C-alpha positions, -999 to 999 in steps of 0.1 A, spaced: 369 115 -214 336 98 -207 340 64 -191 323 37 -211 303 10 -191 290 -23 -202 254 -34 -198 235 -64 -208 203 -60 -228 176 -84 -237 147 -83 -263 114 -71 -249 82 -86 -262 56 -68 -240 50 -31 -250 26 -6 -237 16 2 -201 7 -34 -191 38 -48 -208 60 -23 -190 43 -32 -158 51 -69 -162 87 -61 -170 92 -40 -138 76 -68 -118 105 -90 -128 130 -63 -116 138 -53 -152 136 -19 -167 118 -14 -200 140 5 -225 142 14 -262 172 17 -285 171 39 -316 194 59 -339 199 73 -373 210 40 -388 189 16 -368 152 9 -363 137 17 -329 138 -16 -309 122 -23 -275 146 -39 -251 149 -45 -213 178 -43 -188 183 -55 -153 175 -30 -126 204 -41 -105 229 -35 -134 215 0 -140 218 8 -102 254 -3 -104 265 19 -133 248 49 -118 263 44 -84 296 62 -91 286 82 -122 288 120 -122 257 122 -145 231 102 -162 240 108 -198 269 84 -204 281 61 -231 271 25 -227 284 -6 -246 253 -26 -248 257 -64 -250 225 -74 -269 213 -110 -262 191 -124 -289 180 -155 -309 208 -149 -333 234 -147 -306 251 -118 -289 260 -85 -305 275 -52 -292 261 -17 -298 275 16 -286 248 39 -273 243 71 -253 218 72 -225 196 99 -239 167 101 -214 158 85 -181 123 84 -165 122 83 -127 93 76 -103 84 110 -88 84 96 -52 108 67 -50 132 80 -78 132 44 -91 142 42 -129 111 35 -149 123 37 -185 155 43 -205 162 57 -239 194 46 -256 206 65 -287 229 43 -308 260 61 -320 289 54 -343 325 59 -334 331 80 -366 301 103 -362 297 132 -338 270 131 -312 252 157 -292 253 152 -254 248 170 -221 278 169 -198 275 178 -160 293 209 -146 309 205 -111 322 234 -89 357 232 -73 367 252 -43 349 276 -20 341 311 -34 358 341 -17 324 357 -15 311 328 5 342 323 27 347 360 36 314 378 28 289 352 39 273 349 4 257 320 -13 270 301 -43 243 295 -69 247 272 -99 224 284 -126 234 259 -153 242 223 -143 249 207 -177 267 219 -208 255 209 -243 283 197 -265 290 181 -299 320 157 -304 330 122 -314 321 95 -289 358 90 -279 361 127 -271 330 130 -249 340 145 -215 329 128 -184 323 162 -166 335 198 -166 352 210 -134 352 247 -128 372 265 -102 350 290 -84 373 299 -55 380 335 -68 344 345 -71 334 375 -50 299 385 -41 281 395 -73 307 376 -94 297 353 -123 312 326 -144 297 323 -179 297 294 -204 324 311 -226 348 310 -196 347 272 -192 377 255 -207 369 226 -230 391 203 -251 397 213 -287 378 183 -300 347 194 -282 323 221 -295 301 238 -270 264 243 -281 251 262 -250 249 299 -254 282 316 -245 267 344 -223 247 322 -201 257 324 -164 268 291 -149 279 302 -113 271 333 -93 276 344 -57 247 360 -42 249 385 -13 237 373 21 201 379 29 192 402 58 166 390 81 139 417 86 132 426 122 96 420 129 81 447 152 62 433 183 26 432 175 3 453 198 -31 438 203 -57 464 196 -85 464 221 -120 472 210 -132 506 222 -155 503 252 -190 514 244 -205 536 271 -242 534 272 -259 568 280 -281 568 310 -317 572 304 -332 605 315 -351 605 347 -387 596 340 -379 583 306 -384 547 318 -420 555 331 -429 570 298 -424 537 280 -455 516 274 -459 487 298 -457 453 284 -491 438 276 -509 471 274 -532 472 245 -528 499 219 -552 528 225 -562 516 260 -573 543 284 -553 552 314 -564 535 346 -573 568 364 -597 577 335 -613 543 337 -620 546 374 -634 581 378 -639 595 344 -672 578 336 -704 595 348 -727 575 372 -759 562 356 -791 581 368 -811 565 396 -843 552 381 -861 552 415 -856 590 421 -879 599 393 -911 616 406 
């Protein structure tokens, strides 16, 4: 059955983002407690105490006996840790939700599933064990809440599966998760594809065609004006002017 832990809780005055920031600066964790028979109340718990109770826990959803400190004295309230908010980088606990429960009323909870043994498909065939479902949703009285479900996976061959309906649970516990959901499976080993050596393609060499003999002389010389007469015509092509003194 689930182990009950004790935790001191204190009233919290500051609410909202700024109030939560001030609480965390004092090494406290902002939290809230609510339930079907109680009004939602903002509280705070010491970060060092929360770290202590989670140190040896198999899961985060556990029953907690809250020792509430207030103006009217101390009181105890049994609650289930319903939700935890973690910092995305440091994993520091940022906020806690406590759901108050009664000892005579059934509760809904998520219980962690742990694998026992090494599957045959892993040991002999080199496969990989994959855990598809990590928590089982159950309904029971607080006193019957399991701490965890341990499942023997040593007989699993490659391709084998263990489903929710195959997990043994106490008679006082009702499983709410779908019966045909796979919990564990052994995958076949993946084959590494051989990569063919890459051959570097060289660009084809462009062979320039030799110019025909005399083609180069046919090209216009740089600087020559369009329509200019050839040099030979300019020299001897013009007729000499008549001699004025030879006229009789």
